[in-house]
C-alpha positions as CSV (number, residue, x, y, z in Angstrom):
1,M,157.1,200.1,126.8
2,Q,154.0,198.3,127.4
3,V,153.1,197.6,131.1
4,S,151.1,194.5,131.9
5,Q,148.1,194.9,134.1
6,P,148.4,193.2,137.5
7,V,146.3,190.2,138.2
8,V,143.8,190.8,140.9
9,P,142.9,187.7,142.8
10,N,139.2,186.8,143.1
11,V,138.8,187.7,146.7
12,S,135.1,187.0,146.8
13,N,135.6,183.3,146.0
14,G,138.9,183.1,147.9
15,G,142.3,183.4,146.4
16,A,145.9,184.2,147.1
17,D,147.7,187.5,147.8
18,E,150.9,188.6,146.3
19,Q,152.9,186.4,148.6
20,G,150.7,183.4,147.5
21,F,148.9,183.0,150.8
22,R,145.2,181.8,150.8
23,T,142.8,184.4,151.7
24,K,139.2,184.1,153.1
25,P,136.3,185.0,150.8
26,R,134.8,188.4,151.2
27,V,131.2,189.0,150.6
28,N,130.1,192.3,149.3
29,K,126.8,193.0,151.0
30,S,125.9,195.6,148.4
31,F,125.5,192.8,145.9
32,F,122.4,191.5,147.8
33,S,119.2,193.1,146.8
34,F,116.1,193.5,149.0
35,A,114.4,190.6,147.2
36,D,117.4,188.4,147.9
37,R,117.1,189.2,151.5
38,G,113.4,188.3,151.5
39,S,114.2,184.9,149.9
40,V,116.8,184.2,152.5
41,V,114.3,185.0,155.3
42,Q,111.6,182.9,153.7
43,T,113.9,179.9,153.2
44,T,115.0,180.2,156.8
45,T,111.4,180.3,158.0
46,T,110.4,177.3,155.9
47,T,113.3,175.3,157.3
48,T,112.4,176.1,160.8
49,T,108.7,175.3,160.2
50,T,109.6,171.9,158.7
51,S,111.8,171.0,161.6
52,D,109.1,172.0,164.1
53,T,106.5,169.9,162.1
54,T,108.9,166.9,162.1
55,K,109.3,167.2,165.9
56,R,105.6,167.5,166.5
57,T,104.9,164.5,164.2
58,S,107.5,162.4,165.9
59,S,106.1,163.4,169.3
60,L,102.5,162.5,168.1
61,G,103.8,159.2,166.8
62,R,105.3,158.4,170.1
63,K,102.1,159.4,171.9
64,F,99.7,157.4,169.7
65,S,101.9,154.4,169.0
66,K,100.6,151.0,170.0
67,P,101.8,149.9,173.5
68,A,104.0,146.9,173.7
69,S,102.0,143.7,174.2
70,K,102.3,142.0,177.6
71,W,103.8,138.5,177.9
72,W,100.5,137.0,178.9
73,I,99.1,138.1,175.6
74,T,102.0,137.4,173.2
75,C,102.7,133.9,174.7
76,P,99.1,132.6,174.3
77,R,98.9,134.1,170.8
78,Y,102.2,132.4,169.8
79,V,101.0,129.1,171.1
80,V,97.6,129.1,169.4
81,E,99.0,130.3,166.1
82,S,101.9,127.9,166.0
83,K,101.7,125.1,163.5
84,V,102.6,122.4,166.0
85,F,99.6,123.3,168.2
86,T,97.3,123.6,165.2
87,V,98.3,120.1,163.9
88,F,97.9,118.7,167.4
89,T,94.4,120.1,168.0
90,T,93.5,119.0,164.5
91,L,94.3,115.4,165.3
92,L,92.3,115.6,168.5
93,T,89.4,117.1,166.5
94,V,89.5,114.1,164.2
95,Y,89.4,111.8,167.3
96,A,86.6,113.7,168.8
97,L,84.5,113.1,165.7
98,T,85.4,109.5,165.1
99,G,86.7,108.2,168.5
100,D,83.4,106.9,169.8
101,D,82.6,105.1,166.6
102,I,86.1,103.5,166.7
103,R,85.4,102.4,170.3
104,L,82.1,100.7,169.4
105,L,83.4,99.1,166.2
106,S,86.8,97.8,167.2
107,T,86.8,97.3,171.0
108,E,84.8,95.7,173.8
109,E,83.5,97.0,177.1
110,P,86.7,96.5,179.1
111,A,88.5,99.0,176.9
112,D,86.0,101.8,177.8
113,P,88.2,103.3,180.6
114,I,91.0,103.9,178.1
115,F,88.8,105.8,175.7
116,D,87.2,107.8,178.6
117,G,90.7,108.9,179.6
118,I,91.5,110.0,176.0
119,T,88.2,111.9,175.8
120,T,88.9,113.6,179.1
121,A,92.3,114.7,177.9
122,C,90.7,116.1,174.7
123,F,88.3,118.0,176.8
124,L,91.0,119.6,178.9
125,I,93.2,120.5,175.9
126,F,90.3,122.1,174.1
127,T,89.4,124.0,177.2
128,L,93.0,125.2,177.5
129,E,92.8,126.2,173.8
130,I,89.8,128.4,174.5
131,I,91.5,130.1,177.4
132,L,94.6,130.8,175.4
133,C,92.5,132.2,172.6
134,I,90.7,134.5,175.1
135,L,94.1,135.8,176.3
136,G,95.9,136.0,173.0
137,K,93.2,137.2,170.5
138,D,91.5,140.6,170.9
139,D,88.3,139.7,169.1
140,Y,87.7,136.2,170.4
141,F,86.1,136.7,173.8
142,L,82.3,136.3,173.6
143,S,82.5,136.1,169.8
144,F,80.6,133.7,167.6
145,F,83.4,131.3,167.2
146,M,84.0,131.2,171.0
147,I,80.4,130.2,171.6
148,L,80.8,127.4,169.0
149,D,84.0,126.2,170.6
150,V,82.5,126.1,174.0
151,V,79.4,124.1,172.8
152,S,81.5,121.6,170.8
153,T,83.9,121.2,173.7
154,G,81.2,120.7,176.2
155,T,79.7,117.8,174.1
156,L,82.8,115.7,174.8
157,I,81.6,115.2,178.3
158,L,78.6,113.3,176.9
159,D,80.9,110.7,175.3
160,L,82.0,109.5,178.7
161,T,80.6,106.1,179.5
162,I,79.0,107.1,182.8
163,I,77.3,110.2,181.3
164,N,76.2,108.2,178.2
165,D,74.6,105.5,180.4
166,L,72.7,108.1,182.4
167,M,71.3,109.7,179.2
168,L,70.1,106.3,177.9
169,G,68.4,105.6,181.2
170,D,67.8,102.4,183.2
171,E,66.9,99.6,180.8
172,E,65.0,97.8,183.6
173,E,62.4,100.5,183.8
174,V,59.1,99.6,182.2
175,K,58.9,102.8,180.1
176,N,62.2,102.1,178.5
177,V,61.4,98.5,177.7
178,R,58.2,99.6,176.0
179,G,60.2,101.9,173.8
180,T,59.1,105.3,175.1
181,D,60.5,108.4,176.8
182,T,64.1,108.2,178.1
183,A,65.5,105.5,175.8
184,K,64.4,107.2,172.6
185,I,65.3,110.7,173.9
186,G,68.8,109.5,175.0
187,A,69.5,107.8,171.6
188,R,68.3,110.8,169.7
189,M,70.4,113.2,171.8
190,T,73.4,111.1,171.1
191,R,73.0,111.6,167.4
192,I,72.4,115.3,167.8
193,I,75.6,115.7,169.9
194,R,77.6,114.4,166.9
195,V,76.2,117.1,164.7
196,M,77.2,119.8,167.2
197,R,80.7,118.5,167.2
198,L,81.1,119.3,163.5
199,V,81.7,122.9,164.6
200,R,85.3,121.9,165.2
201,I,85.7,121.5,161.4
202,L,84.5,125.1,161.0
203,K,87.2,126.2,163.4
204,L,89.9,124.4,161.3
205,Y,88.6,126.2,158.2
206,K,88.9,129.5,160.0
207,A,92.4,128.7,161.1
208,I,93.5,127.8,157.5
209,Y,91.8,130.9,156.1
210,E,93.6,133.2,158.6
211,A,96.9,131.5,157.9
212,N,96.5,132.1,154.2
213,Q,95.7,135.8,154.8
214,A,98.8,136.1,157.0
215,K,100.9,134.7,154.2
216,K,99.5,137.2,151.7
217,K,100.3,140.1,154.1
218,K,103.9,138.9,154.4
219,V,104.2,138.9,150.6
220,V,102.6,142.4,150.1
221,R,104.1,144.2,153.1
222,P,107.8,144.3,151.8
223,L,106.6,145.8,148.6
224,N,104.6,148.5,150.4
225,P,106.3,149.2,153.7
226,G,104.1,152.1,154.6
227,D,100.9,150.2,153.8
228,D,99.0,149.1,156.9
229,E,95.5,147.9,157.3
230,D,95.0,149.5,160.7
231,D,95.4,153.1,159.5
232,D,92.7,155.4,158.3
233,W,94.0,156.1,154.8
234,D,91.3,153.7,153.4
235,D,88.9,156.6,153.6
236,L,90.8,158.4,150.8
237,D,89.6,158.0,147.2
238,V,93.1,157.6,146.0
239,Q,94.2,153.9,146.0
240,G,97.5,152.6,145.1
241,P,98.1,149.3,143.2
242,S,98.2,147.3,146.4
243,Q,94.9,148.7,147.7
244,V,92.8,147.9,144.6
245,N,92.3,144.2,145.4
246,R,92.2,144.7,149.2
247,E,89.1,143.7,151.1
248,S,87.6,146.7,153.0
249,Q,86.6,146.6,156.6
250,V,83.0,146.8,155.7
251,G,83.5,143.8,153.3
252,K,85.1,141.8,156.1
253,K,82.2,142.5,158.4
254,L,79.7,141.4,155.8
255,S,81.7,138.3,155.0
256,E,81.8,137.3,158.7
257,L,78.1,137.9,159.1
258,T,77.3,135.8,156.1
259,T,79.5,133.0,157.3
260,R,77.8,133.0,160.7
261,R,74.3,132.9,159.3
262,V,75.3,130.0,156.9
263,I,76.8,128.1,159.9
264,C,73.7,128.6,162.0
265,L,71.4,127.7,159.1
266,V,73.3,124.4,158.4
267,L,73.4,123.4,162.0
268,T,69.7,124.1,162.4
269,M,68.8,122.0,159.4
270,M,70.9,119.1,160.6
271,L,69.5,119.2,164.1
272,L,65.9,119.4,162.9
273,H,66.5,116.6,160.5
274,K,67.6,114.4,163.4
275,V,64.7,115.4,165.7
276,V,61.8,115.6,163.2
277,R,62.7,112.4,161.2
278,I,60.5,109.5,162.0
279,D,62.1,106.2,162.7
280,T,59.9,103.6,160.9
281,S,61.5,100.7,162.9
282,Q,59.8,102.0,166.0
283,Q,56.3,102.3,164.6
284,F,55.4,98.6,164.6
285,P,56.3,95.8,167.0
286,T,59.1,93.5,165.9
287,S,59.3,89.7,166.3
288,A,61.2,90.2,169.5
289,H,58.3,92.2,171.0
290,Y,55.7,89.8,169.7
291,G,57.5,86.7,170.7
292,A,58.1,88.0,174.3
293,D,54.4,88.4,174.8
294,V,53.7,84.9,173.4
295,V,56.3,83.3,175.7
296,N,55.1,85.3,178.7
297,E,51.5,84.2,178.1
298,E,52.5,80.5,178.0
299,F,54.6,80.9,181.1
300,L,51.7,82.5,183.0
301,R,49.5,79.5,182.1
302,L,52.2,77.3,183.4
303,Q,52.3,79.3,186.7
304,D,48.6,78.7,187.2
305,D,49.1,74.9,186.9
306,P,52.8,74.0,187.4
307,N,52.0,70.2,187.3
308,N,50.3,70.4,183.9
309,E,52.6,68.5,181.5
310,T,50.9,69.9,178.4
311,A,51.2,73.5,179.6
312,R,54.9,73.0,180.3
313,L,55.6,71.4,176.9
314,I,53.8,74.3,175.1
315,Y,55.8,76.8,177.1
316,E,59.1,75.1,176.5
317,R,58.5,74.8,172.7
318,S,57.5,78.5,172.5
319,L,60.6,79.5,174.3
320,L,62.8,77.3,172.1
321,Q,61.1,78.7,169.0
322,Y,61.9,82.2,170.2
323,I,65.5,81.3,170.8
324,Y,66.0,79.6,167.5
325,Y,64.1,82.2,165.5
326,H,66.6,84.8,166.9
327,N,69.5,82.4,166.9
328,W,72.8,84.2,167.7
329,Y,74.9,81.7,165.9
330,T,72.8,81.8,162.7
331,G,73.3,85.5,162.5
332,S,77.1,85.1,162.9
333,T,77.6,82.3,160.4
334,G,75.3,83.8,157.8
335,D,74.3,80.5,156.2
336,T,70.5,80.8,156.4
337,I,67.8,83.4,155.7
338,S,67.5,84.4,159.3
339,S,71.1,85.8,159.2
340,Q,69.7,88.8,157.3
341,Y,68.1,90.1,160.5
342,D,69.9,92.2,163.0
343,S,68.2,90.7,166.1
344,R,70.4,88.1,167.8
345,L,69.5,86.8,171.3
346,F,72.4,86.3,173.7
347,W,70.7,86.1,177.2
348,V,67.3,85.0,178.6
349,G,66.2,84.9,182.2
350,I,64.1,86.2,185.0
351,V,64.4,89.8,186.3
352,S,63.0,90.6,189.7
353,S,63.4,93.0,192.5
354,T,64.1,90.3,195.1
355,Q,66.5,87.4,195.1
356,A,64.1,84.8,196.4
357,Q,61.5,85.5,193.8
358,A,64.1,85.6,191.0
359,E,65.4,82.1,192.1
360,G,61.9,80.6,192.3
361,K,60.7,81.9,188.9
362,A,64.0,80.9,187.2
363,A,63.8,77.4,188.5
364,N,60.2,77.1,187.1
365,A,61.2,78.8,183.8
366,S,64.1,76.5,183.1
367,L,63.9,74.1,180.2
368,R,64.1,70.3,180.4
369,S,67.0,68.6,178.7
370,A,64.8,66.1,176.9
371,T,62.7,68.9,175.3
372,V,65.8,70.8,174.2
373,T,67.3,67.6,172.6
374,S,64.1,66.7,170.9
375,W,63.7,70.2,169.5
376,A,67.3,70.3,168.2
377,Q,66.9,66.9,166.5
378,N,63.7,68.0,164.8
379,I,65.4,71.2,163.5
380,N,68.4,69.3,162.3
381,S,66.3,66.8,160.4
382,I,64.4,69.6,158.7
383,E,67.4,71.6,157.6
384,S,69.5,68.6,156.6
385,S,67.0,67.9,153.7
386,S,67.3,70.1,150.7
387,D,63.6,69.9,150.2
388,T,62.6,71.4,153.6
389,A,65.7,73.4,154.6
390,W,64.2,76.6,153.2
391,I,61.0,76.3,155.3
392,L,62.5,77.4,158.6
393,G,66.1,78.5,158.1
394,L,66.7,78.7,161.9
395,G,70.1,77.3,162.0
396,R,71.7,75.2,164.8
397,L,73.1,75.7,168.3
398,P,76.4,74.3,169.6
399,E,76.0,71.2,171.8
400,S,77.5,73.0,174.8
401,I,74.7,75.7,174.5
402,Q,72.1,73.0,174.2
403,T,73.4,71.4,177.4
404,D,73.2,74.8,179.2
405,L,69.7,75.4,178.1
406,G,68.6,71.9,179.4
407,E,69.9,72.7,182.9
408,T,68.5,74.9,185.7
409,W,69.2,78.6,185.1
410,D,71.8,79.7,187.6
411,A,73.7,82.6,186.0
412,Q,73.5,85.4,188.5
413,C,73.7,88.7,186.6
414,D,72.6,91.5,188.8
415,T,72.7,95.1,187.6
416,K,75.6,97.4,188.6
417,S,73.3,99.3,191.0
418,Q,72.4,96.0,192.7
419,N,68.7,97.1,192.7
420,T,67.6,94.5,190.3
421,R,68.3,90.7,190.3
422,R,68.8,88.7,187.1
423,I,69.0,84.9,186.9
424,G,69.1,83.2,183.6
425,V,71.3,81.6,180.9
426,S,73.6,83.0,178.4
427,L,73.8,81.8,174.8
428,I,77.4,83.0,174.3
429,P,79.0,82.3,177.8
430,Q,82.4,81.4,176.4
431,V,84.6,81.9,173.4
432,L,83.8,79.6,170.5
433,S,86.0,80.5,167.5
434,T,84.5,77.8,165.2
435,W,81.0,79.3,165.8
436,G,82.1,83.0,165.5
437,V,82.2,83.8,169.2
438,G,85.3,85.9,169.8
439,Y,84.1,87.7,173.0
440,A,82.3,85.9,175.8
441,V,79.2,87.6,177.2
442,P,78.0,85.6,180.3
443,C,75.9,88.5,181.5
444,P,74.2,91.6,179.9
445,E,76.5,93.9,181.8
446,N,79.5,92.6,179.8
447,L,78.2,94.6,176.9
448,R,77.9,98.3,176.7
449,R,74.5,100.0,177.3
450,V,74.3,101.0,173.6
451,E,75.3,97.5,172.4
452,R,72.4,95.7,173.9
453,K,68.7,96.0,173.9
454,K,66.2,94.5,176.3
455,Y,62.8,93.0,175.2
456,A,60.1,92.1,177.8
457,P,56.4,91.5,177.8
458,S,54.3,94.6,177.4
459,L,50.7,93.4,176.6
460,L,48.3,92.9,179.6
461,F,51.3,93.4,182.0
462,D,50.9,96.2,184.6
463,E,53.8,98.1,186.0
464,E,53.5,96.7,189.5
465,R,53.7,93.1,188.3
466,Y,56.5,94.1,185.9
467,N,58.6,95.5,188.8
468,A,58.0,92.4,190.9
469,W,59.2,89.9,188.2
470,H,59.2,89.3,184.5
471,I,60.9,87.2,181.9
472,A,63.4,89.2,179.8
473,F,65.3,88.7,176.6
474,Y,68.6,90.6,175.8
475,F,69.7,91.2,172.2
């Protein structure tokens, strides 16, 4: 009889006894060798070391992690980097570059307070932008671009009417009438200021460049979550695919330095071009200068002998020749040769430091109605003939203006400071649409300081006598 061998359960891996109950695994310690014990000890030690390193790394990460930015840093940064604020400041920059030209080309002197208010608002907003950039950007304070922003923003003050008039100087001073010193310097400084304001365009370029770089970072960062430009791993020779085309810190510094030098070089060239360039129109006297001396000479002869009919007739004809040669209406209609010149006379009179002297000289300098009528008829007869019209090409004056010229000069046009008295006659005192007059200018003060130019006698005329009284022409 063959006896079957009992089945011994696998106690080491767990099994069941004879009754079918589950038993716990039993480990036979004798199965482990000395080497196995060493492996276990080494594994345990490695696990412990790894956990300790992880703890130290996490603690160091907490220790050297960037602190949370304060609200007075994050809020200004968010404002200056927002698209709305960038578009808004861009529009103001365009106005800062072209606003003064628009004011001179499309408006008249009464609209200046409105443009002064807009310019003041631009100045305050650009100043606020500089303050926000100082608070929100780490590398902005005392940087190259901050200096450019401060300079370009400061030039907006010079666009204000009051400041601009101070720069141009007093037109009644003899040195300004003779075309020296303050008048030239003020006009040249105005042109230089426009060049400095171009710096705002460079700021827009910098903003666009930074926005493009930020977009590139957003595209690359999800693909390389552990890749950060602020770490020190750029020092390693091993570069991943995302680091091959990256600009290094040294490259960025060199690029910024090159940009700064190019900007400084371009601005220097533009400034020197404005300063060194010679204005050929100021080298020789114009017909306005020469004619003023001729009229003044004849008027002085009349002053020596007021009852001399010949002297008065010569003076009156010389003054009428000056007025017709620089005829405002001929320049507006453009139907004669003289319309090709820019000089157009709109006011003539006596300028004096005292009211009594101004009234006396103005009464003596006034033209007689008969002389004005005779001169106008002579000009009309010459220009009405096709054979002689090309000889003079002086044009005509409206009948109302001829009437004003034939009366005593009584238009009181004192300066704003009330230090100088003006008495004379205006050639465009009222709106005449048929003659091209859309804006009446009864006095020189009705035009901006940059829109008018004064001509007065300069030959054989000392400063003391000039300040006492002189005949003046305003173009």
